[in-house]
Structure formats: C-alpha cells, structure tokens
Phi, psi and omega in degrees: 000123182280148178252154182286160176304323179296315179297320180295315180294320177301316180301320180291316175305311186296309184294319180287326177295321178298321178295314182291323178303316181290313185289324184266354183053047179240178178283163178298319180298317178296323179292327176297317177298319180296313183289328176296320178293322176302313182298320179298317182274354181057044180198158173268113190268348185276116182283336190273004180261158186290157180299321182294323177291321176303314180296319180295319180292316179300322179298322177294314182298328181295345183277352185229147175235101183299329182296339181267359182257153175278161177301320181293323176297318179293314182300315183293322178295316179296320179299316180299318179295318179294320179301320177299315179294323181295327178298333183275327192214351188261143179294159184299329182282001176253014182294148184283145177295126180301150182306311183301322180291314179301318180292325178292319177299318179300316178299317182292321176300316179301316182293315184286328180276345174053231184272007180303118189283336182210143177197168179256137188230131181237134167243106184282356176222064193294333182058234180274357179088008184294313180295312183298316181289330174298316178297314181298321180295338181268357181258106182266144178055038178239146174256104188243126176264116189248143178228139177227142181228139173202145181279339184275119185290330177290316180296320181292327176293319177296321178295321179299313179293320178303313180296317180298313182300325180266002178060040173259135177270104181236126176277122187247141177233126177263090182200170173292118184293346181264359171278178177300129181256137176265064185232128175291154182306144183245166179268332185220138170241133171234138180197134167271096192300132173295127184257131178145196182263144177267123188283341185270089183294328180297313178293319181300331182296345180272003180253145175295330183268020175296152179287149177292327179219144176071194180292148178272157176286124180300319183294329175292315181295325179296324178295315179294318179298318179297322179297327179294328189254005175258143181293154171305132183088352180285161184253149177231128181241107183247141167264116189239157173287141181298335183274007186301327183262019181242012181261172180293338179271355185300319180302321179295318178297316179301317180294320179298316179296317181299325183279332190238343191222161174246125177284123178261321183196158174219113182245110181281125180286152182301131181296340179296343180284344190243158184295327176204171184299326181296333182272359184300151181226166178220162172261121184251121183249124182233158173229134180288139181305142175204140180302132178097347179282129179262123178298155178298150178302321174215146180292143176287105180248121184224133172255101190288138174280177176303137180294343179279348179269085188298324181293317179293323178295320177302317179298318180295317179297324177296318179296318180296317178300318179295322178299318179297318180298325185273333190241342184230154176269000179277138178271000000 
C-alpha cells in the first residue's frame, strides 16, 4: 500500500524529531522546529548530537524531496507533527486552527480582496503559522507582504520554520501582540483570536475595550489592536468564540464595532467541530470605516454545515457568491 507524500514527510518529521528530542533533551515541539530547519537547509545543523544519530537522521532526509512537494502537502505534514506535540504540552488556547476553517478563511480573503494584485497581511496571533500559510497558499498570482506576531518563542520558531519550508516570506515578531507594534498599516488582518483574560492590566488600561473591573478579555483587545494597524477600508477576518457577544463586556465591544468598523459577515462554524456548544466558534468579517464605503445591504450570515457534507458546502458557496454579486463590487 503506497503512502502519500504528506504521510511520508510526517513520518520523517516524527522519527527525526524523536531522535533530536532525546539527544538535545528538548521538547518534541522544539525538536520538530529543529528537524524542520534541517530539512530546509538540507543539512543536520545540531553540533551536539552523536555521529551515529547524524547518520540516522541524514538517512531519513534522503527519503524525501521537498522540491517535488506542494506547499499544502508540506504544510499538512508539518501540521500533523505539531498536533502530535501539542497534545503533549500546549495549553488549550494554543490549539491549531483546523484545516477546513483555514481553507474557508483563505477563500473568503480571496473573495473580499478580489483582483487586488498586492497587499499587506497581518496575523497578530500567528502561533505556528498554520492559518497564515493556509491563507497564503490559497492566494494565486498575488504579491503579499506578510507579518506574524506571537509572544511564545517556541511557537514563533515553529512559524519561522513553517514559512521557510513552504518558501513564504513572512516577517516575524516575537513579542506581546498587544504592546506597541513596529508594523506599518496593513490591508488585511487574519487571526484565530486567543480567548481568555489578558494579565497585563496596565497595558490593557490603554485600550477602549478594557474591562471596567478585573482583567480584560484578550480577544476584545486583539480586535481593537488589529483595528489600529489596518488601513481605512481594510478587512479583518477573525475566528471568534460564539459567546463573545453574550458577556457583560459585550455592549462595549458592540459600541466599538459600531463606531469604527462595518460588519460584513458572520459564519458560524459547525458545532460538530467542537467538544461542546460552549466551545463553538465563528468567522467574523469586518471592514474598517472609510469615507465613501457603502455597508452591505445585508450582512453575510451563514450557519455552516459539516465540512464533510460536500453537497451542503457547495450550496453555501453558491449563497456566498450570490451575496457578493448583490453586496460587493468585488468579483
């Protein structure tokens, strides 16, 4: 039975990472970053491992030719390896954006940006880079300048290797995304918003969406921060918790959106994707206010079926296309 290129590459990532994890006394996730960097440079870069391990790792690398693989095959193999590592050590709010969701966000970015040949794209919570590279892989014949930010140094290293393996040029910053960013304004923001409380109350106090009491919601602050760094008329694509507008802080968020942004769409993801209804999420599409922009006649509201139901998904895509014809000048 033949295995796919993705399965083969995942096996190589996995086996070599296990060797490096043992030799370097590091975590599996850190070892994935190390072996990914080796594959990119076509060499074993770690000086501190034994000669016999170097030979074993090189033998594994010789079994694969990255140049013959597509970006999506590489991304999926890398994603599988990271998912294995995440099960061992990463908190629930660091979970990777599912493939189907990433591909849908990529499709929506394509639709809203239309024929625009070049633009700047920011993910302020890039994590391992899975969502951002999925979006980039779906944009054909576009010149995209990409920026990613994350406070976690292991995740940013994984994102760096992820970008290299797929030959995407992404400018990365390892910092708190809610601090001052040295980023020029962008045309598009995409983000699977970190959900929870932001511990830095002093920094949060500089935001309109700070909580009246106690810690502020990080996902609210990320929306405001993203609004600061997107150009007037620019688009924001957020993956948000369904309960975001049901909290005591929701009226303030609603008012902020009303004052600064235009709601373009809300697509509720299938609840079957989540452990329970409370964990459900949606894709929230916003546009920053700009003089002359006409809001859509009606917001794109979609209750998405299971991604495995291809016929139902086709129907939804048809509905989305019709919405664009009626509400946007973008093809």
